C-alpha positions as CSV (number, residue, x, y, z in Angstrom):
1,M,89.0,-70.4,-116.3
2,K,91.8,-73.2,-117.0
3,G,94.5,-73.7,-119.0
4,M,96.9,-72.2,-121.7
5,L,96.2,-69.7,-124.4
6,D,95.3,-70.6,-127.5
7,F,97.3,-68.7,-130.0
8,D,96.6,-69.2,-133.2
9,T,93.2,-67.8,-132.0
10,L,95.0,-64.6,-130.7
11,N,97.2,-64.1,-133.9
12,K,93.8,-64.4,-136.3
13,L,92.0,-61.8,-133.9
14,L,94.1,-59.2,-131.9
15,P,96.0,-57.8,-135.1
16,R,93.2,-56.4,-136.7
17,V,92.3,-55.0,-133.5
18,V,96.0,-53.6,-133.0
19,I,95.9,-52.4,-136.7
20,E,92.5,-50.3,-136.7
21,K,92.6,-48.8,-133.1
22,N,97.0,-48.0,-133.2
23,C,97.4,-49.7,-130.2
24,K,99.8,-52.0,-128.2
25,I,99.0,-55.3,-126.1
26,W,100.8,-57.2,-124.2
27,I,100.3,-60.6,-122.8
28,C,102.1,-62.1,-119.9
29,E,101.7,-64.9,-117.9
30,K,102.4,-65.3,-114.1
31,V,105.4,-67.0,-113.3
32,G,105.8,-67.0,-109.5
33,K,106.1,-62.8,-108.4
34,R,107.1,-62.4,-112.2
35,L,105.6,-62.0,-116.1
36,S,107.0,-63.6,-118.5
37,C,106.0,-61.8,-121.7
38,I,104.6,-64.6,-124.0
39,A,103.1,-62.4,-126.8
40,K,102.8,-58.6,-128.5
41,Y,100.9,-57.0,-130.9
42,G,101.6,-53.3,-132.6
43,E,103.6,-50.6,-132.1
44,E,105.5,-48.9,-128.9
45,H,104.1,-46.0,-128.0
46,Y,105.3,-43.3,-125.5
47,C,102.4,-43.6,-122.9
48,E,100.6,-44.5,-120.2
49,T,100.6,-48.6,-120.0
50,R,97.4,-50.1,-118.6
51,I,96.6,-53.4,-117.0
52,I,93.2,-53.9,-118.8
53,Y,92.8,-57.4,-117.5
54,E,94.5,-60.0,-114.8
55,D,93.5,-63.4,-113.7
56,E,94.9,-65.7,-111.5
57,K,97.3,-66.8,-114.7
58,Y,97.6,-64.0,-116.8
59,V,97.8,-60.1,-117.1
60,V,97.0,-58.3,-120.2
61,F,99.1,-54.6,-120.6
62,S,97.8,-52.0,-123.0
63,Q,99.1,-48.5,-124.9
64,N,97.1,-45.8,-126.4
65,L,93.8,-47.7,-126.0
66,N,91.3,-45.4,-124.5
67,D,88.9,-47.1,-125.8
68,E,86.8,-49.2,-123.2
69,Q,84.7,-51.1,-125.7
70,T,87.4,-52.0,-127.8
71,Q,89.2,-53.3,-124.1
72,K,86.5,-55.7,-123.4
73,Q,86.5,-56.4,-127.3
74,I,90.0,-57.9,-126.4
75,V,89.4,-59.3,-123.2
76,E,86.7,-61.6,-124.8
77,V,88.9,-62.8,-127.2
78,I,91.8,-63.4,-124.7
79,K,88.5,-65.6,-122.4
80,S,87.9,-67.4,-125.5
81,A,91.3,-68.2,-126.5
82,R,91.5,-70.3,-122.9
83,K,92.2,-74.0,-123.4
84,G,91.0,-77.0,-121.3
């Protein structure tokens, strides 16, 4: 799973899920030992933040998202948005 993310795909699919589930999602790119936030969807919540996906290049965090099926759906959207 190499390549950059296709933000057109993400911007079409993730905002709808975030609104329906009232959650927040951050997509971060790994830059050495650091993380750089490259996309955010949803409103901030004062609750626990979880990692719902991580690979060699990206980490995806969520807040207020306890539905495992939705987490899997978001991960599939992100995997499908990989170019190259």
